[in-house]
Residue, then its C-alpha position, 0 to 999 in steps of 0.5 A: q499500500v502506498r503511503l505519503v506522509e507529510s510533516g513540518g508544516g505550521l504558522v510562521q512569520p514573513g520571512g521566516s523558513l519551514r522545512l517539509s518533509c514526506a516520507a514515503s512507503g509502499f513503493t520503489f522510492s528510488r524510482a519515482f518522480m517525486r513533487w510538492y503541490r500546494q493549494a491555497p483557499g479558493k485556488e487551484r492546486e499548483l506545482v511547486a517543485s519537482i526532482t527526478s529519481n536520482s535528484g539529476s534534475k530539480n525544477s520550481v516554479d518561477s514564484v519560488k525560485g531561489r527561495f525553495t529547494i526540493s531534495r531527497d533521501n533515497t535510502k531514507k525514502t524522503v523528499s524534502l521542501q526547504m522554503n525560506s524567506l515566506k511570503p503571505e502568498d505562500t499560505a497554502v496546504y502543501y501536498c507530497n506527490a510520487f509519479i511511478d509506473l504511470s500512476n500518481y499518489w498523494g500524501q494528505g497534505t500539511q498546512v503551512t501559514v505565513s502571517s504575523 
């Protein structure tokens, strides 16, 4: 059974940092293309960052470039999102996503709130 469990969300002031983690199980993590998405209230879910199976390629949406960094540890079966210089517009539920064997799997999400 595939499981993706996010952690690390919370309330942070503008300019602060958070590190999200996603623990994976139930599939061959080292083969999966991993992504972080987010969904703000009243908005569609958007792709934030992605990383290939061997960490050879990473991409992120323009609005977070230079602030967010995606990484993975295939030994620990985790993918992380380091978020720095957070802005109120980063407030959203953040979801971990695994794409493997033409199937998408989702975590339950973790809330990130950026507010003073």
